[in-house]
FIZA-206469 format. One record per residue: x, y, z of N, C-alpha, C in turn; residue in three letters. Coordinates in pm, whole numbers. Atoms other than C-alpha are relative to their C-alpha. Example, Ala and Ser with C-alpha at 12.3 -4.5 7.8 and 13.67 -1.06 7.14 Angstrom:
<nodes>
NODE,nxx,nyy,nzz,caxx,cayy,cazz,cxx,cyy,czz,r
NODE,89,-119,0,1230,-450,780,90,120,0,ALA .
NODE,-82,-119,-6,1367,-106,714,-77,109,73,SER .
</nodes>
This chain:
<nodes>
NODE,nxx,nyy,nzz,caxx,cayy,cazz,cxx,cyy,czz,r
NODE,-84,-118,-16,-6055,-4595,9251,-82,126,-30,MET .
NODE,77,-123,16,-6212,-4256,9297,92,110,-51,ARG .
NODE,-79,-110,58,-6084,-3971,9081,-70,130,32,VAL .
NODE,55,-132,-33,-6135,-3620,9206,54,100,-101,ILE .
NODE,-38,-101,100,-6135,-3354,8936,-16,137,63,VAL .
NODE,4,-134,-58,-6045,-3012,9063,-47,99,-106,GLU .
NODE,49,-100,92,-6238,-2734,8901,86,126,12,ARG .
NODE,-79,-122,4,-6030,-2438,8792,-84,107,-67,VAL .
NODE,79,-110,55,-6212,-2113,8739,93,105,-58,THR .
NODE,-81,-102,66,-6058,-1879,8487,-90,119,-28,VAL .
NODE,81,-120,19,-6190,-1527,8489,14,48,-144,LYS .
NODE,-2,-44,139,-6286,-1432,8135,3,152,-6,ALA .
NODE,3,-143,23,-6233,-1087,7996,-145,47,-9,LYS .
NODE,131,-58,20,-6532,-861,8010,-26,15,-150,SER .
NODE,33,-11,142,-6716,-854,7678,38,136,-57,LEU .
NODE,-32,-133,51,-6659,-482,7649,150,18,-24,LYS .
NODE,-144,-8,20,-6283,-548,7660,50,-91,-111,ASP .
NODE,-41,89,109,-6283,-804,7378,3,78,-130,LEU .
NODE,-14,-76,125,-6149,-611,7083,141,-16,-54,ARG .
NODE,-132,-4,62,-5864,-606,6835,5,123,-90,ILE .
NODE,-18,-111,93,-5721,-333,6617,24,-60,-138,GLU .
NODE,-12,53,136,-5760,-400,6245,110,76,-75,TYR .
NODE,-117,-66,59,-5431,-333,6068,52,-69,-126,THR .
NODE,-56,85,106,-5396,-583,5783,-10,60,-140,ARG .
NODE,7,-55,135,-5487,-363,5489,-103,110,-12,GLY .
NODE,99,-102,30,-5701,-101,5324,-65,-32,-133,GLY .
NODE,71,20,125,-5937,-74,5031,-33,137,-59,LEU .
NODE,22,-128,68,-5922,225,4797,-72,-24,-132,ALA .
NODE,72,10,126,-6141,290,4496,95,-28,-116,GLU .
NODE,-98,18,108,-5827,296,4280,52,-144,-7,SER .
NODE,-54,136,-6,-5748,-65,4382,-101,-106,-42,GLU .
NODE,104,100,23,-6078,-234,4300,-33,-12,-148,ILE .
NODE,44,22,137,-6209,-384,3979,-140,58,-19,ASP .
NODE,132,-57,29,-6509,-224,3810,-110,-105,5,ALA .
NODE,96,110,-3,-6677,-566,3803,5,-64,139,ASP .
NODE,-4,56,-136,-6777,-683,4155,26,-150,3,PRO .
NODE,-26,143,3,-6763,-1048,4049,150,-26,-11,LEU .
NODE,-147,11,9,-6398,-1004,3951,63,33,134,VAL .
NODE,-54,-38,-130,-6330,-826,4280,-25,-110,103,GLN .
NODE,25,112,-89,-6498,-1110,4468,99,-112,-25,PHE .
NODE,-93,108,33,-6281,-1363,4284,139,26,55,SER .
NODE,-133,-37,-52,-5966,-1174,4383,6,-24,151,ILE .
NODE,-1,17,-146,-6060,-1165,4750,-19,-146,39,TRP .
NODE,24,140,-34,-6186,-1523,4749,129,-82,-18,PHE .
NODE,-126,70,22,-5858,-1651,4601,100,30,112,ASP .
NODE,-89,-36,-110,-5665,-1462,4868,-43,-68,130,GLN .
NODE,50,69,-120,-5888,-1609,5139,36,-148,-3,ALA .
NODE,-34,141,11,-5825,-1960,5007,146,-26,37,ARG .
NODE,-142,16,-30,-5451,-1904,5050,29,3,149,GLU .
NODE,-32,-21,-142,-5471,-1807,5417,-97,-67,95,VAL .
NODE,101,58,-88,-5788,-1969,5552,10,-151,-3,THR .
NODE,-22,144,-5,-5731,-2323,5668,-128,-81,-1,GLY .
NODE,122,79,-15,-6095,-2421,5710,-117,68,-72,HIS .
NODE,120,-39,73,-6375,-2373,5456,-11,151,-26,GLU .
NODE,15,-141,38,-6313,-2028,5308,-129,28,-75,PRO .
NODE,127,-15,72,-6634,-2091,5112,-122,-2,92,ASN .
NODE,112,-7,-93,-6846,-2089,5429,-61,140,-3,ALA .
NODE,68,-129,7,-7107,-1814,5412,-129,-7,80,MET .
NODE,128,-10,-70,-7398,-1701,5625,-107,37,-101,THR .
NODE,116,-27,83,-7727,-1719,5437,-109,57,89,LEU .
NODE,106,-65,-78,-7985,-1475,5576,-123,19,-89,ALA .
NODE,126,-11,73,-8349,-1490,5466,-108,41,100,ILE .
NODE,110,-38,-89,-8686,-1382,5605,-131,-48,-61,ALA .
NODE,130,45,50,-9039,-1518,5581,-90,120,-28,ASP .
NODE,88,-110,40,-9338,-1314,5469,-50,82,118,THR .
NODE,33,-77,-120,-9404,-1205,5829,118,84,47,ASP .
NODE,-117,-79,-35,-9056,-1053,5841,92,-64,101,GLY .
NODE,-87,66,-96,-8904,-1308,6080,127,-47,-71,PHE .
NODE,-125,39,66,-8534,-1350,5990,43,-141,38,PRO .
NODE,-54,133,-24,-8357,-1683,5967,137,-6,-66,SER .
NODE,-136,2,55,-7985,-1740,5917,68,-130,36,ALA .
NODE,-83,118,-24,-7745,-2031,5891,122,7,-90,ARG .
NODE,-121,6,83,-7401,-2111,5749,-17,-112,-102,VAL .
NODE,1,98,108,-7396,-2289,5413,132,14,-75,VAL .
NODE,-126,-1,74,-7114,-2364,5169,-23,42,-145,LEU .
NODE,0,-42,140,-7059,-2184,4840,63,-111,-83,LEU .
NODE,-51,108,84,-7014,-2447,4569,33,44,-142,LYS .
NODE,-28,-52,133,-7013,-2243,4247,-29,149,1,GLU .
NODE,38,-139,22,-7009,-1879,4144,50,45,-136,PHE .
NODE,-32,-59,130,-7013,-1702,3811,-107,104,-29,ASP .
NODE,97,-103,34,-7229,-1455,3621,-144,-42,30,GLN .
NODE,135,47,-29,-7532,-1674,3694,-36,10,147,ARG .
NODE,31,-15,-141,-7501,-1628,4069,91,-82,91,GLY .
NODE,-75,68,-103,-7364,-1772,4393,-83,-119,47,PHE .
NODE,81,122,-9,-7475,-2134,4432,32,-79,127,VAL .
NODE,-12,97,-109,-7537,-2354,4735,-107,-106,-22,PHE .
NODE,91,114,20,-7717,-2689,4758,-63,-41,132,TYR .
NODE,73,35,-121,-7978,-2811,5003,-126,-77,-39,THR .
NODE,131,60,24,-8316,-2977,5039,-101,111,-24,SER .
NODE,104,-98,28,-8595,-2778,4878,-114,-8,102,TYR .
NODE,105,17,-100,-8826,-2916,5149,47,35,141,SER .
NODE,-51,-44,-130,-8608,-2780,5433,-68,130,40,SER .
NODE,60,-126,-45,-8706,-2477,5638,42,115,-91,ARG .
NODE,-42,-109,87,-8492,-2248,5423,-65,-11,-137,LYS .
NODE,70,17,127,-8651,-2399,5113,-143,52,8,GLY .
NODE,137,-50,-18,-8998,-2323,5251,-2,153,2,ASP .
NODE,-5,-146,-9,-8898,-1965,5332,31,62,-137,ILE .
NODE,-36,-55,132,-8735,-1905,4992,-114,-14,-100,LEU .
NODE,117,13,87,-9052,-2031,4824,-98,116,23,ALA .
NODE,87,-113,-32,-9239,-1749,5002,64,133,-36,GLU .
NODE,-72,-126,18,-8974,-1478,4980,140,-31,-51,ASN .
NODE,-128,43,58,-8679,-1531,4742,115,97,24,PRO .
NODE,-110,-93,-29,-8477,-1234,4869,96,-65,100,ARG .
NODE,-100,62,-87,-8151,-1342,5033,122,89,12,ALA .
NODE,-127,-69,-22,-7829,-1204,5176,104,-103,38,SER .
NODE,-114,86,-31,-7492,-1379,5190,107,83,70,LEU .
NODE,-109,-68,-68,-7207,-1290,5422,120,-94,11,LEU .
NODE,-128,69,-16,-6847,-1410,5393,82,78,101,PHE .
NODE,-86,-65,-99,-6617,-1338,5687,131,-77,9,TYR .
NODE,-134,60,-5,-6243,-1403,5675,84,78,102,TRP .
NODE,-71,-77,-103,-6090,-1291,6008,150,8,-23,PRO .
NODE,-145,-5,25,-5738,-1379,5892,39,121,-86,GLU .
NODE,-24,-115,87,-5768,-1099,5636,-72,125,49,LEU .
NODE,82,-109,-53,-5999,-879,5847,-92,56,-108,GLU .
NODE,85,-36,112,-6245,-880,5559,-137,-66,10,ARG .
NODE,134,55,18,-6614,-932,5497,-48,38,-141,GLN .
NODE,73,-35,122,-6820,-944,5178,-146,-33,24,ILE .
NODE,145,20,-11,-7196,-899,5188,-60,9,-140,ARG .
NODE,63,5,131,-7406,-990,4883,-151,-12,21,ILE .
NODE,146,7,-8,-7780,-927,4840,-57,-23,-140,GLU .
NODE,65,22,128,-8013,-1044,4565,-114,-99,9,GLY .
NODE,106,100,9,-8287,-1276,4451,59,-140,-9,ASN .
NODE,-45,139,-3,-8254,-1651,4501,-91,-83,-91,CYS .
NODE,76,84,92,-8361,-1891,4224,59,-141,1,VAL .
NODE,-49,137,11,-8335,-2266,4177,86,-13,-126,LYS .
NODE,-83,28,117,-8059,-2385,3944,-70,-109,-83,VAL .
NODE,60,102,85,-8138,-2619,3656,24,-139,58,THR .
NODE,-18,138,-43,-8179,-2990,3717,134,-54,-48,ARG .
NODE,-128,47,54,-7877,-3054,3492,115,49,86,ALA .
NODE,-106,-54,-85,-7663,-2827,3712,3,-73,133,GLN .
NODE,8,75,-125,-7786,-3005,4024,61,-139,-15,THR .
NODE,-51,135,21,-7710,-3349,3880,152,1,-16,VAL .
NODE,-145,-8,21,-7362,-3243,3769,73,19,133,ALA .
NODE,-64,-18,-131,-7278,-3120,4120,-17,-124,87,TYR .
NODE,29,116,-85,-7444,-3418,4292,96,-114,-31,PHE .
NODE,-91,108,39,-7225,-3659,4096,142,22,50,GLU .
NODE,-134,-29,-52,-6915,-3485,4234,9,-22,152,SER .
NODE,1,15,-145,-7020,-3544,4597,49,-140,40,ARG .
NODE,-33,133,-51,-6881,-3829,4808,-126,-86,8,PRO .
NODE,116,89,2,-7106,-4134,4797,-80,8,130,ARG .
NODE,71,-11,-127,-7188,-4101,5165,-92,121,5,GLY .
NODE,83,-120,4,-7318,-3748,5108,-117,-19,-95,SER .
NODE,110,28,92,-7523,-3870,4812,-109,-81,71,GLN .
NODE,97,81,-74,-7687,-4132,5033,-75,85,102,ILE .
NODE,62,-82,-104,-7753,-3879,5310,-107,93,-57,ALA .
NODE,99,-88,62,-7940,-3655,5066,-135,-68,-13,ALA .
NODE,125,75,15,-8201,-3932,5036,-69,-29,133,HIS .
NODE,66,20,-129,-8278,-3934,5408,-133,74,6,LEU .
NODE,126,-72,10,-8544,-3673,5338,-53,57,129,GLY .
NODE,49,-45,-130,-8559,-3546,5696,56,136,40,SER .
NODE,-59,-127,-38,-8384,-3209,5681,-106,95,56,GLN .
NODE,87,-94,-73,-8547,-2965,5925,-122,-67,63,SER .
NODE,114,70,-60,-8796,-3233,6036,40,-62,135,GLN .
NODE,-25,62,-130,-8829,-3374,6387,25,-149,-20,VAL .
NODE,-29,143,3,-8666,-3717,6424,7,-50,144,VAL .
NODE,11,53,-136,-8699,-3946,6722,136,-17,67,SER .
NODE,-130,25,-61,-8329,-4020,6771,108,-4,-106,SER .
NODE,-116,20,88,-7981,-4037,6624,-2,-140,-58,ARG .
NODE,4,139,43,-8029,-4412,6605,-95,-19,-118,GLU .
NODE,92,8,113,-8328,-4365,6374,67,45,-130,GLU .
NODE,-71,-48,118,-8115,-4162,6133,102,-102,-48,LEU .
NODE,-104,97,36,-7832,-4416,6144,-62,-124,-63,ALA .
NODE,65,119,55,-8072,-4705,6079,-50,26,-142,ALA .
NODE,48,-33,134,-8227,-4528,5781,116,13,-97,LYS .
NODE,-118,-12,86,-7882,-4448,5645,51,-137,-40,TYR .
NODE,-47,136,31,-7777,-4814,5671,-94,-68,-100,ARG .
NODE,97,57,94,-8098,-4915,5492,27,54,-141,PHE .
NODE,-25,-59,132,-8022,-4673,5208,133,-48,-58,LEU .
NODE,-126,57,48,-7663,-4799,5187,-24,-133,-70,GLU .
NODE,32,129,59,-7799,-5147,5121,-85,17,-127,ASP .
NODE,91,-23,113,-8068,-5014,4886,76,44,-126,GLU .
NODE,-76,-53,113,-7812,-4834,4667,125,-83,-32,PHE .
NODE,-119,83,21,-7549,-5109,4681,17,-32,-148,GLN .
NODE,-31,33,138,-7382,-5139,4341,-71,84,-104,GLY .
NODE,75,-85,92,-7596,-4864,4187,51,143,7,ARG .
NODE,-27,-144,-3,-7531,-4505,4087,-117,68,69,SER .
NODE,101,-71,-78,-7721,-4251,4293,-28,135,-65,ILE .
NODE,43,-128,54,-7917,-3962,4150,-61,85,111,GLN .
NODE,59,-83,-105,-8034,-3661,4353,-151,-18,6,PRO .
NODE,146,7,-9,-8389,-3688,4487,-62,129,-56,PRO .
NODE,67,-114,61,-8644,-3453,4334,-6,122,92,ASP .
NODE,13,-111,-95,-8662,-3244,4653,135,62,37,TYR .
NODE,-134,-48,-34,-8286,-3175,4657,61,70,-120,TRP .
NODE,-62,-69,112,-8097,-2922,4449,66,130,41,GLY .
NODE,-75,-121,-24,-7922,-2591,4415,-84,126,-9,GLY .
NODE,52,-136,11,-8011,-2228,4465,114,91,-44,TYR .
NODE,-96,-103,38,-7833,-1935,4303,-49,135,49,ALA .
NODE,31,-137,-39,-7830,-1593,4466,56,91,-109,VAL .
NODE,-39,-88,110,-7824,-1340,4181,18,140,57,ILE .
NODE,-26,-124,-74,-7657,-1025,4318,-61,124,-64,PRO .
NODE,37,-135,40,-7809,-680,4300,84,102,78,SER .
NODE,-86,-86,-80,-7566,-543,4559,112,-82,63,GLU .
NODE,-116,56,-72,-7218,-624,4694,51,109,95,TYR .
NODE,-76,-92,-84,-7039,-466,4987,129,-69,44,GLU .
NODE,-132,48,-40,-6666,-519,5043,46,81,120,PHE .
NODE,-36,-64,-128,-6553,-445,5400,142,-41,37,TRP .
NODE,-137,24,-47,-6191,-411,5509,18,71,132,GLN .
NODE,-22,-61,-130,-6115,-354,5876,117,95,-2,GLY .
NODE,-104,-102,-6,-5908,-46,5953,17,46,145,ARG .
NODE,-22,-48,-138,-5755,110,6268,-105,102,42,PRO .
NODE,92,-96,-61,-5975,312,6501,-143,-14,-50,ASN .
NODE,134,30,52,-6284,151,6346,-39,87,-119,ARG .
NODE,27,-77,121,-6251,373,6037,8,-96,-120,LEU .
NODE,-5,108,98,-6328,72,5819,-28,49,-141,HIS .
NODE,31,-26,140,-6329,78,5441,-121,-85,-40,ASP .
NODE,120,68,49,-6669,-9,5294,-29,50,-141,ARG .
NODE,27,-33,140,-6713,-16,4917,-121,-80,-46,ILE .
NODE,123,65,45,-7057,-90,4777,-13,8,-153,ARG .
NODE,39,5,141,-7145,-201,4425,-152,-16,-2,TYR .
NODE,145,4,8,-7511,-130,4349,-43,-7,-146,ARG .
NODE,42,19,139,-7678,-256,4032,-107,103,-35,LEU .
NODE,90,-104,47,-7844,33,3851,-33,-30,-146,ASP .
NODE,37,54,129,-8030,-115,3554,104,-105,-42,GLU .
NODE,-97,100,45,-7746,-293,3368,144,35,36,ASP .
NODE,-135,-46,-34,-7447,-111,3522,16,3,151,ALA .
NODE,-31,-3,-142,-7275,-122,3859,47,140,40,TRP .
NODE,-43,-126,-60,-7249,199,4062,85,-31,122,THR .
NODE,-92,25,-111,-6955,205,4302,-5,119,96,VAL .
NODE,14,-105,-102,-6993,398,4628,80,-38,125,GLU .
NODE,-63,21,-130,-6797,440,4950,-104,30,108,ARG .
NODE,92,-17,-112,-6999,400,5270,77,38,125,LEU .
NODE,-60,-33,-128,-6926,544,5610,18,-124,85,GLY .
NODE,-29,121,-78,-6776,298,5857,-104,-28,108,PRO .
</nodes>
């Protein structure tokens, strides 16, 4: 039996016509906390209430010593006065770049709230104890995958990865799994935050916290 699939062409909107008007809120200096970490916590809790899928997803932007930028989405796993923490392989491409240039920028975007938060600072490795504590909270399958040791490396096929994973499943059968030495956490220690709230007519609210010695300076930026 021959099945003929009819192709239906739908004319997409022109890119220049793809726009929305931001109307969900505003951000005044009188409404924000003097501590940017507290303000982040407030917005993050609100995002968790309305965002159905990974409100902790953030774009990590870094650059090598030649100035070539590199960005990807990672997941925020912890945040406090020590920094904003994500976990990865230290031998990955981002690990190699951060070893050369530890400056990093994080970007959270929550379209449901028409909000963004940008954070800039230095990136440092967390302690081994902190890595182990987080690793033990991961699903066992994710613990096994961390031992594949191939992040950012060329692999011959999906089948090769699956075979290595099955081998490690057998290898760790009945045993607790510890993180490999090349796997762990990074903390971005903020020196600057920017809170962005979309507003009508593109007159967006942008509030920047800038670390000046040991105190935060709060400034409004033009949209």
